[in-house]
MARKEVO-810605 format. One record per residue (C-alpha): residue number from 1; residue in one letter; chain; y, z, x negated. Coordinates in steps of 0.2 Angstrom, whole numbers, padded with zeros to 4 digits. Layout:
MARKEVO-810605
<fipa NUM, 'a', 'A', <Y, Z, X>>;
...
This chain:
MARKEVO-810605
<fipa 1, 'm', 'A', <-0446, 0260, 0098>>;
<fipa 2, 'i', 'A', <-0446, 0249, 0114>>;
<fipa 3, 'q', 'A', <-0435, 0236, 0121>>;
<fipa 4, 'v', 'A', <-0434, 0233, 0140>>;
<fipa 5, 'f', 'A', <-0431, 0217, 0148>>;
<fipa 6, 'l', 'A', <-0428, 0218, 0167>>;
<fipa 7, 'p', 'A', <-0430, 0203, 0178>>;
<fipa 8, 'l', 'A', <-0416, 0191, 0180>>;
<fipa 9, 'd', 'A', <-0416, 0195, 0199>>;
<fipa 10, 'y', 'A', <-0416, 0214, 0197>>;
<fipa 11, 'k', 'A', <-0401, 0223, 0206>>;
<fipa 12, 'a', 'A', <-0397, 0241, 0202>>;
<fipa 13, 'g', 'A', <-0400, 0252, 0217>>;
<fipa 14, 's', 'A', <-0413, 0240, 0224>>;
<fipa 15, 't', 'A', <-0430, 0247, 0230>>;
<fipa 16, 'e', 'A', <-0439, 0232, 0223>>;
<fipa 17, 'k', 'A', <-0454, 0236, 0211>>;
<fipa 18, 'y', 'A', <-0461, 0224, 0198>>;
<fipa 19, 'd', 'A', <-0476, 0221, 0187>>;
<fipa 20, 'v', 'A', <-0474, 0226, 0169>>;
<fipa 21, 'l', 'A', <-0480, 0216, 0154>>;
<fipa 22, 'f', 'A', <-0481, 0226, 0137>>;
<fipa 23, 'v', 'A', <-0479, 0215, 0122>>;
<fipa 24, 'l', 'A', <-0486, 0222, 0106>>;
<fipa 25, 'd', 'A', <-0479, 0217, 0089>>;
<fipa 26, 'g', 'A', <-0463, 0216, 0098>>;
<fipa 27, 'g', 'A', <-0446, 0210, 0092>>;
<fipa 28, 'n', 'A', <-0439, 0192, 0094>>;
<fipa 29, 'w', 'A', <-0454, 0185, 0084>>;
<fipa 30, 'n', 'A', <-0466, 0188, 0099>>;
<fipa 31, 't', 'A', <-0456, 0195, 0113>>;
<fipa 32, 'g', 'A', <-0443, 0182, 0113>>;
<fipa 33, 'l', 'A', <-0456, 0169, 0115>>;
<fipa 34, 'v', 'A', <-0465, 0179, 0129>>;
<fipa 35, 'c', 'A', <-0449, 0181, 0138>>;
<fipa 36, 'y', 'A', <-0445, 0163, 0139>>;
<fipa 37, 'q', 'A', <-0463, 0158, 0143>>;
<fipa 38, 'q', 'A', <-0463, 0171, 0157>>;
<fipa 39, 'r', 'A', <-0447, 0166, 0165>>;
<fipa 40, 'f', 'A', <-0452, 0148, 0164>>;
<fipa 41, 'v', 'A', <-0469, 0151, 0173>>;
<fipa 42, 'q', 'A', <-0460, 0162, 0186>>;
<fipa 43, 'd', 'A', <-0447, 0148, 0189>>;
<fipa 44, 'q', 'A', <-0462, 0136, 0192>>;
<fipa 45, 'g', 'A', <-0469, 0148, 0205>>;
<fipa 46, 'f', 'A', <-0484, 0154, 0195>>;
<fipa 47, 't', 'A', <-0480, 0172, 0193>>;
<fipa 48, 'p', 'A', <-0469, 0185, 0201>>;
<fipa 49, 's', 'A', <-0453, 0193, 0193>>;
<fipa 50, 't', 'A', <-0459, 0204, 0179>>;
<fipa 51, 'i', 'A', <-0452, 0218, 0168>>;
<fipa 52, 'i', 'A', <-0456, 0215, 0149>>;
<fipa 53, 'i', 'A', <-0458, 0230, 0137>>;
<fipa 54, 's', 'A', <-0457, 0225, 0119>>;
<fipa 55, 'v', 'A', <-0466, 0238, 0108>>;
<fipa 56, 'm', 'A', <-0458, 0238, 0091>>;
<fipa 57, 'g', 'A', <-0460, 0247, 0075>>;
<fipa 58, 'i', 'A', <-0479, 0246, 0075>>;
<fipa 59, 'd', 'A', <-0489, 0251, 0059>>;
<fipa 60, 'r', 'A', <-0500, 0236, 0061>>;
<fipa 61, 'n', 'A', <-0513, 0241, 0048>>;
<fipa 62, 'a', 'A', <-0515, 0259, 0055>>;
<fipa 63, 'e', 'A', <-0511, 0258, 0074>>;
<fipa 64, 'l', 'A', <-0520, 0242, 0079>>;
<fipa 65, 't', 'A', <-0536, 0244, 0070>>;
<fipa 66, 'p', 'A', <-0551, 0253, 0079>>;
<fipa 67, 's', 'A', <-0560, 0258, 0063>>;
<fipa 68, 'h', 'A', <-0556, 0263, 0045>>;
<fipa 69, 'l', 'A', <-0558, 0251, 0031>>;
<fipa 70, 'd', 'A', <-0555, 0257, 0013>>;
<fipa 71, 'd', 'A', <-0545, 0242, 0008>>;
<fipa 72, 'w', 'A', <-0534, 0244, 0023>>;
<fipa 73, 'k', 'A', <-0523, 0259, 0020>>;
<fipa 74, 'g', 'A', <-0521, 0270, 0035>>;
<fipa 75, 's', 'A', <-0533, 0259, 0046>>;
<fipa 76, 'g', 'A', <-0542, 0266, 0061>>;
<fipa 77, 'g', 'A', <-0528, 0273, 0072>>;
<fipa 78, 'a', 'A', <-0531, 0262, 0087>>;
<fipa 79, 'k', 'A', <-0538, 0276, 0098>>;
<fipa 80, 'd', 'A', <-0523, 0287, 0095>>;
<fipa 81, 'f', 'A', <-0511, 0272, 0098>>;
<fipa 82, 'l', 'A', <-0519, 0267, 0114>>;
<fipa 83, 'e', 'A', <-0518, 0285, 0119>>;
<fipa 84, 'f', 'A', <-0500, 0285, 0116>>;
<fipa 85, 'i', 'A', <-0498, 0269, 0127>>;
<fipa 86, 't', 'A', <-0508, 0275, 0141>>;
<fipa 87, 't', 'A', <-0502, 0294, 0142>>;
<fipa 88, 'e', 'A', <-0484, 0292, 0136>>;
<fipa 89, 'l', 'A', <-0477, 0275, 0136>>;
<fipa 90, 'i', 'A', <-0483, 0269, 0153>>;
<fipa 91, 'p', 'A', <-0478, 0285, 0162>>;
<fipa 92, 'h', 'A', <-0461, 0284, 0153>>;
<fipa 93, 'v', 'A', <-0459, 0266, 0160>>;
<fipa 94, 'n', 'A', <-0465, 0271, 0177>>;
<fipa 95, 'k', 'A', <-0453, 0285, 0178>>;
<fipa 96, 'n', 'A', <-0437, 0276, 0172>>;
<fipa 97, 'y', 'A', <-0439, 0258, 0177>>;
<fipa 98, 'p', 'A', <-0444, 0250, 0194>>;
<fipa 99, 's', 'A', <-0463, 0248, 0190>>;
<fipa 100, 'n', 'A', <-0476, 0245, 0203>>;
<fipa 101, 'g', 'A', <-0490, 0251, 0192>>;
<fipa 102, 'd', 'A', <-0498, 0234, 0189>>;
<fipa 103, 'n', 'A', <-0497, 0232, 0170>>;
<fipa 104, 'a', 'A', <-0502, 0218, 0158>>;
<fipa 105, 'l', 'A', <-0505, 0219, 0139>>;
<fipa 106, 'w', 'A', <-0501, 0205, 0127>>;
<fipa 107, 'g', 'A', <-0506, 0204, 0108>>;
<fipa 108, 'h', 'A', <-0508, 0192, 0094>>;
<fipa 109, 's', 'A', <-0519, 0192, 0079>>;
<fipa 110, 'l', 'A', <-0523, 0211, 0075>>;
<fipa 111, 's', 'A', <-0514, 0216, 0091>>;
<fipa 112, 'g', 'A', <-0524, 0203, 0100>>;
<fipa 113, 'm', 'A', <-0539, 0212, 0094>>;
<fipa 114, 'f', 'A', <-0531, 0228, 0100>>;
<fipa 115, 'v', 'A', <-0529, 0220, 0118>>;
<fipa 116, 'i', 'A', <-0548, 0218, 0119>>;
<fipa 117, 'y', 'A', <-0551, 0235, 0112>>;
<fipa 118, 'a', 'A', <-0540, 0242, 0126>>;
<fipa 119, 'l', 'A', <-0550, 0233, 0139>>;
<fipa 120, 'l', 'A', <-0566, 0240, 0132>>;
<fipa 121, 't', 'A', <-0561, 0258, 0131>>;
<fipa 122, 'k', 'A', <-0548, 0260, 0145>>;
<fipa 123, 'p', 'A', <-0551, 0245, 0157>>;
<fipa 124, 't', 'A', <-0541, 0252, 0171>>;
<fipa 125, 's', 'A', <-0525, 0255, 0162>>;
<fipa 126, 'f', 'A', <-0520, 0237, 0163>>;
<fipa 127, 'k', 'A', <-0523, 0224, 0177>>;
<fipa 128, 's', 'A', <-0523, 0210, 0164>>;
<fipa 129, 'y', 'A', <-0526, 0207, 0145>>;
<fipa 130, 'i', 'A', <-0520, 0192, 0135>>;
<fipa 131, 'a', 'A', <-0527, 0191, 0117>>;
<fipa 132, 'v', 'A', <-0520, 0177, 0107>>;
<fipa 133, 'd', 'A', <-0530, 0172, 0092>>;
<fipa 134, 'p', 'A', <-0537, 0190, 0091>>;
<fipa 135, 's', 'A', <-0545, 0196, 0074>>;
<fipa 136, 'c', 'A', <-0562, 0198, 0081>>;
<fipa 137, 'w', 'A', <-0568, 0198, 0062>>;
<fipa 138, 'w', 'A', <-0562, 0215, 0059>>;
<fipa 139, 'd', 'A', <-0575, 0227, 0052>>;
<fipa 140, 'n', 'A', <-0590, 0215, 0053>>;
<fipa 141, 'c', 'A', <-0586, 0210, 0071>>;
<fipa 142, 'l', 'A', <-0584, 0228, 0078>>;
<fipa 143, 'i', 'A', <-0576, 0222, 0094>>;
<fipa 144, 'p', 'A', <-0589, 0209, 0099>>;
<fipa 145, 'k', 'A', <-0602, 0223, 0095>>;
<fipa 146, 'm', 'A', <-0593, 0235, 0106>>;
<fipa 147, 'a', 'A', <-0591, 0222, 0120>>;
<fipa 148, 'a', 'A', <-0610, 0220, 0121>>;
<fipa 149, 's', 'A', <-0612, 0238, 0126>>;
<fipa 150, 'k', 'A', <-0596, 0240, 0136>>;
<fipa 151, 'l', 'A', <-0594, 0225, 0146>>;
<fipa 152, 'p', 'A', <-0609, 0228, 0157>>;
<fipa 153, 't', 'A', <-0601, 0244, 0163>>;
<fipa 154, 'l', 'A', <-0586, 0235, 0169>>;
<fipa 155, 'q', 'A', <-0594, 0230, 0185>>;
<fipa 156, 'g', 'A', <-0581, 0230, 0199>>;
<fipa 157, 'v', 'A', <-0566, 0234, 0188>>;
<fipa 158, 'd', 'A', <-0551, 0224, 0194>>;
<fipa 159, 'a', 'A', <-0545, 0217, 0177>>;
<fipa 160, 't', 'A', <-0543, 0200, 0170>>;
<fipa 161, 'l', 'A', <-0545, 0194, 0151>>;
<fipa 162, 'f', 'A', <-0538, 0178, 0144>>;
<fipa 163, 'i', 'A', <-0542, 0173, 0126>>;
<fipa 164, 'g', 'A', <-0533, 0159, 0117>>;
<fipa 165, 'g', 'A', <-0538, 0153, 0100>>;
<fipa 166, 'r', 'A', <-0537, 0138, 0088>>;
<fipa 167, 'd', 'A', <-0550, 0124, 0085>>;
<fipa 168, 't', 'A', <-0568, 0126, 0083>>;
<fipa 169, 'a', 'A', <-0566, 0131, 0064>>;
<fipa 170, 'g', 'A', <-0552, 0143, 0069>>;
<fipa 171, 'l', 'A', <-0563, 0151, 0083>>;
<fipa 172, 'r', 'A', <-0577, 0153, 0070>>;
<fipa 173, 'd', 'A', <-0565, 0160, 0056>>;
<fipa 174, 'm', 'A', <-0558, 0173, 0068>>;
<fipa 175, 'k', 'A', <-0575, 0177, 0075>>;
<fipa 176, 'i', 'A', <-0568, 0173, 0092>>;
<fipa 177, 'd', 'A', <-0584, 0162, 0095>>;
<fipa 178, 's', 'A', <-0594, 0178, 0094>>;
<fipa 179, 'm', 'A', <-0584, 0187, 0107>>;
<fipa 180, 'i', 'A', <-0585, 0172, 0118>>;
<fipa 181, 'n', 'A', <-0604, 0172, 0117>>;
<fipa 182, 'v', 'A', <-0605, 0191, 0121>>;
<fipa 183, 'l', 'A', <-0594, 0188, 0136>>;
<fipa 184, 'k', 'A', <-0605, 0174, 0142>>;
<fipa 185, 'n', 'A', <-0621, 0184, 0140>>;
<fipa 186, 't', 'A', <-0615, 0202, 0146>>;
<fipa 187, 'a', 'A', <-0599, 0201, 0156>>;
<fipa 188, 'p', 'A', <-0603, 0206, 0174>>;
<fipa 189, 'a', 'A', <-0602, 0193, 0188>>;
<fipa 190, 's', 'A', <-0586, 0201, 0195>>;
<fipa 191, 'a', 'A', <-0577, 0200, 0178>>;
<fipa 192, 'h', 'A', <-0563, 0187, 0177>>;
<fipa 193, 'w', 'A', <-0561, 0180, 0160>>;
<fipa 194, 'k', 'A', <-0557, 0164, 0152>>;
<fipa 195, 'a', 'A', <-0556, 0158, 0134>>;
<fipa 196, 'v', 'A', <-0547, 0142, 0128>>;
<fipa 197, 's', 'A', <-0546, 0133, 0111>>;
<fipa 198, 'y', 'A', <-0531, 0123, 0105>>;
<fipa 199, 'p', 'A', <-0536, 0110, 0092>>;
<fipa 200, 'g', 'A', <-0522, 0106, 0080>>;
<fipa 201, 'e', 'A', <-0513, 0123, 0081>>;
<fipa 202, 's', 'A', <-0510, 0135, 0068>>;
<fipa 203, 'h', 'A', <-0513, 0154, 0069>>;
<fipa 204, 's', 'A', <-0494, 0156, 0073>>;
<fipa 205, 's', 'A', <-0491, 0140, 0084>>;
<fipa 206, 'v', 'A', <-0506, 0144, 0095>>;
<fipa 207, 'r', 'A', <-0495, 0158, 0103>>;
<fipa 208, 'l', 'A', <-0485, 0145, 0113>>;
<fipa 209, 'k', 'A', <-0499, 0137, 0122>>;
<fipa 210, 'a', 'A', <-0510, 0152, 0124>>;
<fipa 211, 't', 'A', <-0496, 0163, 0131>>;
<fipa 212, 'y', 'A', <-0491, 0149, 0144>>;
<fipa 213, 'd', 'A', <-0510, 0147, 0149>>;
<fipa 214, 'g', 'A', <-0513, 0166, 0148>>;
<fipa 215, 'l', 'A', <-0498, 0170, 0160>>;
<fipa 216, 'k', 'A', <-0504, 0157, 0172>>;
<fipa 217, 'y', 'A', <-0522, 0163, 0172>>;
<fipa 218, 'i', 'A', <-0519, 0181, 0175>>;
<fipa 219, 'y', 'A', <-0509, 0176, 0190>>;
<fipa 220, 'e', 'A', <-0521, 0163, 0196>>;
<fipa 221, 'g', 'A', <-0521, 0162, 0215>>;
<fipa 222, 'f', 'A', <-0503, 0168, 0216>>;
<fipa 223, 'g', 'A', <-0490, 0159, 0227>>;
<fipa 224, 'g', 'A', <-0492, 0146, 0240>>;
<fipa 225, 'd', 'A', <-0495, 0149, 0259>>;
<fipa 226, 'i', 'A', <-0511, 0147, 0269>>;
<fipa 227, 'e', 'A', <-0508, 0136, 0284>>;
<fipa 228, 'v', 'A', <-0521, 0135, 0297>>;
<fipa 229, 'y', 'A', <-0521, 0124, 0313>>;
<fipa 230, 'p', 'A', <-0523, 0126, 0327>>;
<fipa 231, 'q', 'A', <-0517, 0144, 0327>>;
<fipa 232, 'a', 'A', <-0528, 0148, 0342>>;
<fipa 233, 'g', 'A', <-0537, 0140, 0356>>;
<fipa 234, 'i', 'A', <-0552, 0138, 0368>>;
<fipa 235, 'v', 'A', <-0568, 0131, 0361>>;
<fipa 236, 'v', 'A', <-0580, 0122, 0372>>;
<fipa 237, 'k', 'A', <-0598, 0126, 0370>>;
<fipa 238, 'q', 'A', <-0608, 0114, 0360>>;
<fipa 239, 'q', 'A', <-0593, 0103, 0356>>;
<fipa 240, 'p', 'A', <-0588, 0107, 0338>>;
<fipa 241, 'f', 'A', <-0570, 0110, 0335>>;
<fipa 242, 'i', 'A', <-0561, 0106, 0319>>;
<fipa 243, 'i', 'A', <-0550, 0119, 0311>>;
<fipa 244, 'w', 'A', <-0538, 0112, 0297>>;
<fipa 245, 'c', 'A', <-0533, 0123, 0282>>;
<fipa 246, 'f', 'A', <-0518, 0117, 0271>>;
<fipa 247, 'a', 'A', <-0519, 0128, 0255>>;
<fipa 248, 'd', 'A', <-0525, 0128, 0238>>;
<fipa 249, 't', 'A', <-0544, 0130, 0241>>;
<fipa 250, 'a', 'A', <-0549, 0134, 0223>>;
<fipa 251, 'r', 'A', <-0549, 0153, 0226>>;
<fipa 252, 'l', 'A', <-0549, 0153, 0245>>;
<fipa 253, 'h', 'A', <-0564, 0160, 0255>>;
<fipa 254, 'y', 'A', <-0567, 0162, 0274>>;
<fipa 255, 't', 'A', <-0578, 0171, 0287>>;
<fipa 256, 'l', 'A', <-0581, 0167, 0305>>;
<fipa 257, 'd', 'A', <-0585, 0185, 0311>>;
<fipa 258, 'g', 'A', <-0569, 0194, 0309>>;
<fipa 259, 't', 'A', <-0574, 0202, 0292>>;
<fipa 260, 'i', 'A', <-0563, 0201, 0277>>;
<fipa 261, 'p', 'A', <-0569, 0188, 0265>>;
<fipa 262, 't', 'A', <-0574, 0192, 0248>>;
<fipa 263, 'e', 'A', <-0578, 0182, 0232>>;
<fipa 264, 'v', 'A', <-0596, 0179, 0239>>;
<fipa 265, 's', 'A', <-0590, 0173, 0256>>;
<fipa 266, 'p', 'A', <-0591, 0154, 0258>>;
<fipa 267, 'k', 'A', <-0577, 0144, 0249>>;
<fipa 268, 'a', 'A', <-0565, 0136, 0261>>;
<fipa 269, 'q', 'A', <-0564, 0117, 0263>>;
<fipa 270, 'r', 'A', <-0550, 0107, 0270>>;
<fipa 271, 'd', 'A', <-0558, 0108, 0287>>;
<fipa 272, 'i', 'A', <-0572, 0117, 0296>>;
<fipa 273, 'a', 'A', <-0581, 0115, 0313>>;
<fipa 274, 'i', 'A', <-0584, 0129, 0325>>;
<fipa 275, 'd', 'A', <-0593, 0128, 0342>>;
<fipa 276, 's', 'A', <-0592, 0146, 0348>>;
<fipa 277, 't', 'A', <-0581, 0161, 0349>>;
<fipa 278, 'a', 'A', <-0575, 0165, 0332>>;
<fipa 279, 't', 'A', <-0562, 0175, 0322>>;
<fipa 280, 'v', 'A', <-0559, 0165, 0307>>;
<fipa 281, 'i', 'A', <-0551, 0174, 0292>>;
<fipa 282, 'y', 'A', <-0545, 0165, 0276>>;
<fipa 283, 'k', 'A', <-0542, 0175, 0261>>;
<fipa 284, 'q', 'A', <-0534, 0169, 0244>>;
<fipa 285, 'i', 'A', <-0542, 0179, 0231>>;
<fipa 286, 'g', 'A', <-0532, 0178, 0215>>;
<fipa 287, 'n', 'A', <-0533, 0187, 0198>>;
<fipa 288, 'r', 'A', <-0520, 0200, 0204>>;
<fipa 289, 's', 'A', <-0527, 0208, 0220>>;
<fipa 290, 'r', 'A', <-0509, 0214, 0224>>;
<fipa 291, 'y', 'A', <-0504, 0196, 0228>>;
<fipa 292, 'n', 'A', <-0520, 0191, 0238>>;
<fipa 293, 'k', 'A', <-0516, 0183, 0255>>;
<fipa 294, 't', 'A', <-0525, 0184, 0272>>;
<fipa 295, 'v', 'A', <-0523, 0173, 0287>>;
<fipa 296, 's', 'A', <-0533, 0175, 0303>>;
<fipa 297, 'r', 'A', <-0536, 0164, 0319>>;
<fipa 298, 'n', 'A', <-0544, 0168, 0335>>;
<fipa 299, 'y', 'A', <-0554, 0155, 0345>>;
<fipa 300, 't', 'A', <-0562, 0160, 0362>>;
<fipa 301, 'q', 'A', <-0577, 0150, 0370>>;
<fipa 302, 'g', 'A', <-0572, 0145, 0387>>;
<fipa 303, 'e', 'A', <-0571, 0130, 0399>>;
<fipa 304, 'v', 'A', <-0560, 0115, 0398>>;
<fipa 305, 'l', 'A', <-0544, 0118, 0407>>;
<fipa 306, 'k', 'A', <-0543, 0108, 0423>>;
<fipa 307, 'p', 'A', <-0528, 0097, 0426>>;
<fipa 308, 'v', 'A', <-0516, 0101, 0440>>;
<fipa 309, 't', 'A', <-0515, 0090, 0455>>;
<fipa 310, 'l', 'A', <-0503, 0076, 0452>>;
<fipa 311, 'p', 'A', <-0487, 0080, 0461>>;
<fipa 312, 'k', 'A', <-0481, 0069, 0476>>;
<fipa 313, 'n', 'A', <-0472, 0053, 0471>>;
<fipa 314, 'q', 'A', <-0476, 0056, 0452>>;
<fipa 315, 'k', 'A', <-0483, 0042, 0441>>;
<fipa 316, 'p', 'A', <-0493, 0046, 0426>>;
<fipa 317, 'g', 'A', <-0490, 0039, 0409>>;
<fipa 318, 'g', 'A', <-0471, 0038, 0409>>;
<fipa 319, 'f', 'A', <-0455, 0047, 0409>>;
<fipa 320, 'r', 'A', <-0443, 0050, 0424>>;
<fipa 321, 'y', 'A', <-0426, 0056, 0421>>;
<fipa 322, 'k', 'A', <-0409, 0058, 0431>>;
<fipa 323, 'y', 'A', <-0393, 0053, 0423>>;
<fipa 324, 'y', 'A', <-0377, 0062, 0426>>;
<fipa 325, 'e', 'A', <-0359, 0059, 0419>>;
<fipa 326, 'i', 'A', <-0348, 0074, 0417>>;
<fipa 327, 'a', 'A', <-0330, 0075, 0412>>;
<fipa 328, 'g', 'A', <-0324, 0089, 0401>>;
<fipa 329, 't', 'A', <-0334, 0102, 0392>>;
<fipa 330, 'd', 'A', <-0338, 0115, 0405>>;
<fipa 331, 'r', 'A', <-0356, 0118, 0409>>;
<fipa 332, 'l', 'A', <-0360, 0114, 0427>>;
<fipa 333, 'd', 'A', <-0375, 0116, 0438>>;
<fipa 334, 'l', 'A', <-0383, 0099, 0439>>;
<fipa 335, 'k', 'A', <-0391, 0104, 0455>>;
<fipa 336, 'l', 'A', <-0374, 0103, 0463>>;
<fipa 337, 'l', 'A', <-0371, 0085, 0456>>;
<fipa 338, 'k', 'A', <-0377, 0068, 0462>>;
<fipa 339, 'p', 'A', <-0385, 0058, 0448>>;
<fipa 340, 'v', 'A', <-0377, 0042, 0443>>;
<fipa 341, 'k', 'A', <-0394, 0034, 0441>>;
<fipa 342, 's', 'A', <-0413, 0040, 0443>>;
<fipa 343, 'l', 'A', <-0425, 0029, 0432>>;
<fipa 344, 'f', 'A', <-0443, 0029, 0427>>;
<fipa 345, 'i', 'A', <-0448, 0022, 0410>>;
<fipa 346, 'i', 'A', <-0465, 0018, 0403>>;
<fipa 347, 'p', 'A', <-0472, 0027, 0388>>;
<fipa 348, 'd', 'A', <-0464, 0017, 0374>>;
<fipa 349, 'f', 'A', <-0447, 0021, 0382>>;
<fipa 350, 't', 'A', <-0442, 0003, 0384>>;
<fipa 351, 'g', 'A', <-0428, 0001, 0396>>;
<fipa 352, 'f', 'A', <-0419, 0017, 0391>>;
<fipa 353, 'n', 'A', <-0405, 0009, 0382>>;
<fipa 354, 'n', 'A', <-0403, -0004, 0395>>;
<fipa 355, 'f', 'A', <-0392, 0008, 0405>>;
<fipa 356, 'k', 'A', <-0374, 0010, 0399>>;
<fipa 357, 's', 'A', <-0363, 0025, 0402>>;
<fipa 358, 'n', 'A', <-0345, 0023, 0408>>;
<fipa 359, 'r', 'A', <-0341, 0040, 0402>>;
<fipa 360, 's', 'A', <-0340, 0048, 0385>>;
<fipa 361, 'v', 'A', <-0349, 0064, 0388>>;
<fipa 362, 'p', 'A', <-0366, 0060, 0397>>;
<fipa 363, 'a', 'A', <-0379, 0073, 0402>>;
<fipa 364, 'i', 'A', <-0397, 0070, 0405>>;
<fipa 365, 's', 'A', <-0409, 0081, 0415>>;
């Protein structure tokens, strides 16, 4: 059984498509919490609108466990359950709801272990994985052992893993510390993962903080604009020119040769200097590639523009204006009228207020 929670901004008949978050061990116990958290982080600008699928009626002992243990009746059905999710449930959601195909999987305890199992066995089925206090102790640390051999094969896989657990003792009891060590030692450099411990929390209460941080992490780099100034211009040879970038630079990279930046490209700073022709491209590389942003600016090496000859009877450093007074609201050609006053004022505009109008509708040219 599933429950479907459409985004609050969903409108029937709209062509808008949404990311999908699948919540295991569904029902109000977990899905209610996740729904409130998701809507909160969305309101803060950390995530986009999301469809939430609550997966309910799970036989936890059977369907969430990746191997059979004699004292756990029916255990070992994780492979079949994951097959159901990937070949039946996800296609069903894609067919009947406005999904864009980017999916996330959330689980707690045994279902948190299942989340990691899903990443290791079907890494491209989901874009993001959130495992809250996962039961990595299962079957003598089966999942950390699987990870040691599976993680190196995930080079280049566009997926993100967040693990949230309790204090040091809690991490040790759940064997999450073993999983973290495996991630540190074997996860490919391209992998995006994060593990956070929450002292003072229980196995149940940790869901609150870990869900909040997990949702923020899987969309790290989402939102915000990239503003770059100047937007174009001429660069004088051997005279470095400063380009200013106003954006969150934590995940911002750039290139100067017109190629699209990658995560190995230089990280952007608030300002950079160039002294030759350059096509500068900035790219915000977040944990969801769909929402990456790119901005480019072209700068051409050339000569300094020469000032024009000063027009006759013109004085530099001030402001010359003609003052007209027009009755009524009809638009008139000022060239046909005689100005009441012609004045020249210095740069600080003193003297401008010394001239008083006798009419209620002035016009200045």
